[in-house]
C-alpha positions, -999 to +999 in steps of 0.1 A: +138-277+362+134-308+384+123-344+381+102-358+408+076-384+416+040-374+416+025-384+449-003-360+457-036-357+438-026-323+426+008-335+413-008-364+395-035-342+380-010-317+366+006-346+346-027-353+327-023-328+299+011-344+289-001-380+295-032-373+274-010-369+243+001-405+247-031-419+262-060-399+245-085-426+254-082-418+291-104-388+301-093-363+327-119-376+351-105-411+348-069-402+351-064-397+388-085-428+399-066-449+373-032-438+385-042-443+421-054-479+413-022-487+394-002-473+423-016-502+444+004-526+423+036-505+423+030-479+395+050-447+399+046-414+380+076-392+374+075-358+358+097-329+347+085-295+356+101-265+340+091-230+350+059-242+366+048-263+336+048-301+334+067-309+302+074-347+304+059-376+322+069-413+328+048-440+344+068-470+355+071-499+379+097-521+394+094-558+390+111-592+392+106-621+368+125-651+356+132-636+322+148-603+333+156-606+370+150-573+388+138-547+362+122-513+357+094-513+332+083-480+316+046-481+309+044-445+297+069-420+285+058-388+268+071-353+263+047-323+257+045-321+219+057-285+217+087-293+239+100-324+221+135-325+208+147-301+235+164-326+258+136-335+282+132-371+269+169-377+273+169-363+309+138-383+319+152-416+304+185-410+322+166-404+354+147-437+349+181-454+342+195-440+374+164-449+394+167-485+381+203-487+392+195-473+426+169-500+431+193-528+420+176-534+387+194-554+361+174-541+331+152-513+320+123-522+296+096-505+276+073-512+247+066-487+220+038-488+194+050-497+159+038-464+145+060-443+169+090-443+146+105-410+160+104-425+195+121-456+182+149-435+168+152-417+201+154-450+221+181-464+198+201-432+199+200-434+237+215-468+237+185-491+239+180-520+216+151-538+200+148-570+219+114-586+211+080-585+196+051-578+218+019-598+210-016-590+221-050-607+221-077-582+227-101-602+248-138-600+240-131-589+204-142-611+175 
């Protein structure tokens, strides 16, 4: 088992079945071009492969702002449904934590949908804390 960054088209494409579980609105045809476009602004895609199967994926970026200083922001974090509660999430979150430290980040951030209560319990168990509310205005909607 190893954690690595997806850099080739093939590596990125192999992450789709896992990512699709978190982002079902993105089709397989849209996935690679979307990741490539996001990479232009710093998006990185890490994955765990175990016995030739991608079992966990994290999309993230490094940033700098006034509120947090240098930070790592996790856009996407998902474990293959049938492989949850087997330690992959813990390993991937620890890898992200270590990556943030290696890149002189002061904080690691992520947002999680209100309905994802199991994920929230996991994040709290792993030492993260609830720090804010996230508000959204869906533009173009009535």
